[in-house]
C-alpha positions in Angstrom: -3.0 55.9 1.6 -0.1 56.6 2.7 -0.7 59.9 4.8 -3.6 57.9 6.9 -5.7 60.0 5.3 -8.8 58.0 3.3 -9.8 59.6 -0.6 -13.0 59.0 0.6 -12.7 60.8 3.8 -10.8 64.2 2.1 -14.1 63.8 -1.6 -16.5 63.8 1.9 -15.1 66.2 3.2 -14.6 69.2 0.1 -17.8 67.7 -1.3 -19.5 69.1 2.9 -17.2 72.8 2.5 -17.8 73.1 -1.3 -21.6 72.8 -0.5 -21.3 74.7 2.6 -20.1 77.4 0.1 -22.2 77.3 -1.9 -24.6 78.8 1.4 -26.9 75.6 0.4 -30.5 75.3 2.3 -29.8 72.2 4.0 -25.8 71.2 3.0 -24.8 68.9 4.4 -28.3 67.4 4.9 -28.2 66.4 1.0 -25.2 65.2 0.9 -25.0 63.1 3.9 -28.3 62.2 1.6 -25.9 61.8 -1.4 -23.0 59.7 0.3 -26.1 57.0 2.0 -24.9 58.5 5.0 -25.7 59.8 8.6 -26.0 63.9 9.3 -24.7 62.7 12.4 -21.9 60.7 10.7 -21.4 62.9 8.3 -20.0 64.8 11.1 -18.3 62.4 12.7 -16.2 62.4 9.3 -15.4 65.0 8.6 -14.7 65.4 12.3 -12.0 62.6 12.1 -10.5 63.8 8.5 -9.9 67.3 9.3 -7.5 66.2 12.4 -5.6 63.9 10.5 -5.3 66.1 7.9 -3.9 68.9 11.2 -1.4 66.0 11.5 0.5 64.7 8.5 0.5 69.2 7.7 4.1 69.5 9.5 5.1 65.9 7.3 3.6 67.9 3.8 5.0 70.9 4.5 8.0 69.4 5.4 8.0 67.4 2.3 7.7 69.9 0.0 10.0 72.9 1.1 
């Protein structure tokens, strides 16, 4: 976790976005259930992960440029 973004949180974000992209009914509820968390926790973790990724994006871009 060098970047400050946990791999589990990124995996949760990817699962959520993929499920949403497939336009599944109750996508967020199904993903939350699969991870053993509440939908509210899913939203908090998703928000925290997106904020962290946005924060490290400039460092990542500078490193790969």
